[in-house]
Every structure is written in structure tokens, then in C-alpha cells.
Residue, then its C-alpha position, 0 to 999 in steps of 0.5 A: m699365387w699359382k692355382t692348380v687349373s680346374f676347368n670350369l664351365p664359365g659361370t657367366a655362360a651358365a647364367i646366360k643359359q639359365g636366363a634362356a631356360p624358360v624358353l627352352n623348357s616351355v617349347h615342348g608344352e607350347v608346341g603340344a598346345a599349338q598342336s591341339r589348337l591346330n587340330g581344332v581349326a578348320g579353314f581360316i586359321p587365326v594368328t595369335p602371339s605365342p605364349i612363350s613370347g613373354v618369357a623370351g623378352n630377355a633374348s636380346d639381353l642374353i645375346s649381348r651378354l654372351n657377346s660380351l663374354l666372348a669378345i676377347s681383346a687381349d695380347f697373347l704371349c706363349v713362351h716355350p722351349y722351341v722358341h728361338p733363342v729361348g731354351d737349351k738346344r741339344g741337337d734335335y732336343t730342346y729344354l727349358s726350365p720353369s725359372s728360365c721360362r719365367d725370366a723370358v716372360l718377364a723380359k717380354l713384359a718389359d720389352p720396349y718394342e712391345n705395344l702393350p695396353a696402358g692403364e689398368c690391365g688384367a693378365v691370366f698366366l698359364q704354366l705347364t711343366g714336364y719331366d720329359h717330352a712325353d710327360m709334357a706332351k701328355k699334360l699339354d694334351t690334357f689341357n688342349s682337349v678341354f680348352p685348345v690353344v693353337p700355340l700350345q697344340l703346336v708345342q704338344r705336337r713337337a713334344a710328342d715328336l721328340a718323345v718318340l724320336e729315338t724309338e721310331k727309327y727302330i720300328f718297321g711297320t707294314g705300310f699302305v700300298s700306294p696310292k690310297f683310296q680317299k673318302l670323297d665328299e661330293r663338294q670337293h670337286k669345283k664343278n660340283r660346287d658350281m652346279d650346286a650354286a647355279m641350280a640352287s636358286m632355280l630350285a629354291i624358287s620352284h620349292g617356294y611355289d610348291t609350298q603354296n600347294q600345301r595347306p597352311e595346317t600342313r606347313l604349320q605342322e612342319v614348323m612345329e616339328k622343327k621347333r621341337n627338334q631344334a629345342a631338343e638339339a639345343a639341350a643336347s648341345w648344351a649338355e655336351l659342351a658342359g660335360t667337356f669342362a672337366g679335369g685340369s692341367g697346369q697352374a694359372a694365376y690372375l694379376t691386375g694393375s699396370v703392365g709394370q705392376i703385373r710384371n713385378d707381381f709375376s716375378k714374385l710368384a713362386i717357381t719350383d724347378g724340381a725335376h722339371v726340364l720343360s716349361v711353357i708359360c702363356c699370358w693373356i693380357g688386356p682390359p680386366e673385363k675382357m679376361a672373364i672367359f679365361k679366368e672362368v674356364l681356368g677356375l681362377 
């Protein structure tokens, strides 16, 4: 059955982060202890393993789990009003009811010219509907702001354009005096990029020899400061990412079986037309183990 989309930080990703947490949580203390040891060193500096190396022993396994979560092997379909010949064309406008959208997806699942995977499959379906073009653009924006999907972003842009098509012709705003000034990046000019690349190797060699003029204690101080900053940046980046998985938009469903079984089960999902005149349905289909990222993000 359809389930209202409620965005979630993937549980697998949270578990992977939890596995790495002992290392991140230990960095500050370890760097502080190393700092104390360094302050007491005079002359010869002994090399000892970091005390964090033990809890970091599962790093390879965590990396493998993350690669598995993000390794997508799926076929993707997006049916929307602006696909020819789907939908009801009326001049510049196009409409597509939820039931007609579902019928188009069902037809593609049985298209003999498609080369869909054989055997046991998993399929994640996403449906978004709107009362008009403005409502459709708003719901697509709510979804894409959390989990952007390029075809849905294009549909959102088209719906937003149609929403203002009848009003923007009456707007006469004050425009820029052409041409406009543009912010310039130093690497926008090819010659600057060439100069940067050509001189970088020379400067790198010079810098390498220059570091030999520094005492080992000074260089270790720099390394420890980098470690401390990187741990703080990693924690802040994770918190920012986790905070984006909020809200929801549309409905989603997860089905398993052969392509034929999935098509049959999908045809039985309830469709309520109501006042909706616009609809988009996306389908990701592939090996069940490759659907985890979509299931977890959409809260299935």
C-alpha cells in the first residue's frame, strides 16, 4: 500500500556513523595527550602507535558498508505530464491524472522492448500529485529540497513556469542595464589555470625542501592541529546532513517479486483521483539489496 513519505536519515548510514563515532570522539583527547607528550620531548622523538588505532580497526568494514549502501544498480522511470505522448495537452498546458499516470507506468512495466532485470526484484514507487501547476511545483520543491532527483527537478521547473505563464506577461519590472558585471573566479581563465598547474609542481618541490628547515616538533604541532580541525569539521558536516532529512512530500510504496508480480501488485494500489489533475510517478527497480537507500530515505 502507499505510505506517506516521511524523510529519514538512512538507518544504515546512522549505524555506520555510530561505528566510526569512537574514533571521532577520541580525537580531541588523543591530540591533547599527544600534545602533552610532545611538550616533554627534547631532541629525539620516539614513534609510538596512536591509542586510537585500536578502535579504528573497523574502518575498512565501515567503508565497505557505506559503499554497499550507496552502490545503486537500478533501472529508473519517471512518468509525468510533460512526457510525450503521456497526458492531456491543452495549448501550453499539460495535465495527467493519477490513474492515467499509473496506467502509463503499468504499460512500461510490461513493455516488451524494455530490458528489465530478471528474477527477484525490489521496486520503490514514488507518487506526487497536485491540484494545479503551482501546487505541483510546491510539492516537488518540498521533495527535491531533501532528496533531489534530476527528472523531478525538471518537472518542478516546468510546473513552476506554467504556474506563472498567465501572470508574468503583465509584469513590467525594471531590468538591468546591460551588460552586467559578473563575479570572477581566478580559475575561470584558461591561462590562469595553466599557470597554476605549471607552477604547482615547482612550488611543491620547494615547499617539500622548506619543511626540512622545521623541527619535527613544529611539524607534529601542525599535524595535530589539522587532526583536531578535521574531526570538528566531520562532526559538523554529519550534523548538517542529518538535519536535512526532515519533512516529507508525496506517497511511496515498496514491492518485491518478479517484474510481472510487481506490475500486478502495483496495479492493485489504491489510486484516488479527487481534484488532482497533475501526477508524477517514479519507479526504481533492481536487486532488492540495492534498494536500501531509497527505502530508508523515504521511510518505507
